[in-house]
C-alpha positions in Angstrom: -3.4 14.0 -7.0 -1.8 13.4 -3.9 -1.3 9.8 -2.4 -1.5 9.9 1.6 -1.0 7.7 4.6 -4.8 7.8 4.8 -5.4 6.4 1.3 -3.0 3.4 1.9 -4.3 3.0 5.5 -7.9 2.8 4.0 -7.0 0.0 1.4 -5.1 -1.6 3.9 -8.0 -1.8 6.2 -10.2 -3.0 3.7 -8.3 -6.0 2.9 -8.1 -6.7 6.9 -11.7 -6.7 7.0 -12.0 -8.9 3.8 -13.8 -6.1 1.8 -11.2 -6.0 -1.3 -9.2 -9.5 -2.0 -5.3 -9.6 -2.2 -5.5 -9.4 -6.1 -7.4 -6.0 -5.4 -5.1 -4.8 -3.4 -2.2 -5.6 -5.5 -3.9 -4.3 -8.3 -4.2 -1.1 -6.6 -0.7 -1.1 -5.2 0.8 -1.4 -8.8 -1.7 1.4 -10.2 -0.3 3.7 -7.6 3.3 2.8 -7.9 3.9 3.3 -11.4 1.6 6.6 -11.2 4.2 7.9 -8.8 7.0 6.8 -11.1 5.3 8.7 -13.9 4.7 11.5 -11.9 0.9 11.5 -11.9 0.7 11.2 -8.4 2.7 12.9 -5.7 3.2 12.3 -2.0 4.8 14.3 0.7 8.7 14.3 0.5 8.5 12.9 4.0 6.3 10.1 3.0 8.0 9.2 -0.1 10.6 6.4 1.0 8.2 4.5 3.2 5.1 4.6 0.7 7.7 3.3 -2.1 8.4 0.4 0.2 4.7 -0.3 1.1 3.5 -0.2 -2.4 6.1 -2.5 -3.3 5.4 -4.7 -0.9 1.8 -4.5 -1.7 2.1 -5.1 -5.2 2.9 -8.6 -4.6 0.5 -9.4 -2.0 -1.4 -12.0 -4.1 1.7 -13.8 -5.1 2.6 -17.1 -3.5 5.8 -16.7 -1.5 5.1 -12.9 -1.2 1.4 -12.8 0.2 0.7 -10.7 3.3 -0.8 -12.1 6.1 -3.3 -10.0 8.6 0.0 -9.7 10.6 1.9 -8.7 8.2 -1.1 -5.9 7.1 -1.5 -4.4 10.4 2.3 -4.2 10.9 2.4 -1.8 7.5 -0.8 -0.1 9.4 1.5 0.9 12.5 4.2 1.8 10.3 1.9 4.6 8.7 1.1 5.3 12.0 4.5 6.4 13.4 5.3 10.0 12.6 
């Protein structure tokens, strides 16, 4: 399976629209991060570094001190929109 910018953007937008909780977003990110680490999920080589950074940030999105607000999430969406 391939992880795409669209996949991540969809999750970020779901959180911004409050369709998922910060905990659900964090759990999704943890699952994807470790799937990448284990080779069960792949990404385009061009996106690999960015995706690791974003997933790392999202894994702790529900933790005090690391929580992401709407501005943070929108900035992540903007980074995904950059080519």
